[in-house]
N, C-alpha and C positions, 0 to 999 in steps of 0.2 A: 504494500500500500504506500510505502514511502516513495517508491519510484512513480507509481500512478499519480499520486497527489502532486508531486513535484512537476511532472511533465504536463499534467492537466492545467496547473496554475500557469506554467510557461505558455501553453497553448492559448489560454484565455488572455494572458497579458499581451500577446502579439496579435490579437484581433481575431482569433478563431478562424484561421484560414482553412477552409474545408478541403482544399487540395492536399493539405499536409496530414490529414487524418490517417491514411494508410501508413505513412512513414511514422507517425506518432505511435500507432498501434504496434508496428514492428519493433521500434526502439524500446517501447515500454515492455513488450513481451520478452525481448532479449535481455534487457537489463534486469528485469525481475527474475528471470531464470538464473542469470549469473549471480545476482545477490543471494538468491536462495541456495545455490550450490556452495557459495562461500560460507553462508551461515550453517549449512549442514555439515560441511567439512570441518570447520573450526570451532563450532559451538555444539550443535546437536549431537553429532556422533561421539565426540569426546565425552559429553555429558551422559549419553547412553552407556558408553563403556564404563564410566565411573559408577553409575547407578547399578548396572548389571554386576559389577565386581562386588559392590557392597551387599547387594541382595543375594548373591550366591553363597554368602557365608551362612545363611540360614537364620540369622539373628533377628530378621525383621518380622517373621511370622506372617500369619494371614488373619485378617479381621474376619473373613468369612468362616474360617474353621473354628474360631472362638465362639461365634454367635449362632452357628447353624446346629440345630439338634441332630443327633445321629439318627439315621433311618433304621427302623426295625423291620422285620418281615411283615408285621401287621400294617405298617405305613406304606409299603411299596404298592404301586398300582398293579392291578391284575391284568 
């Protein structure tokens, strides 16, 4: 959205030239993809690795297991 907002503001400030819309669309799409790739590589994936590393220790537990009653044979659907 940073790229879209920035380029839309630029588009409006230069008088909304309709001939530039296809170029605007292409530039916004390419820059958004590039910014997304950079964010994924340097923020999202390192954070995912860190979270997976900490959660694989088994010390986080599961909220679902603590609050879900165990099923018995009488509770199971037929």
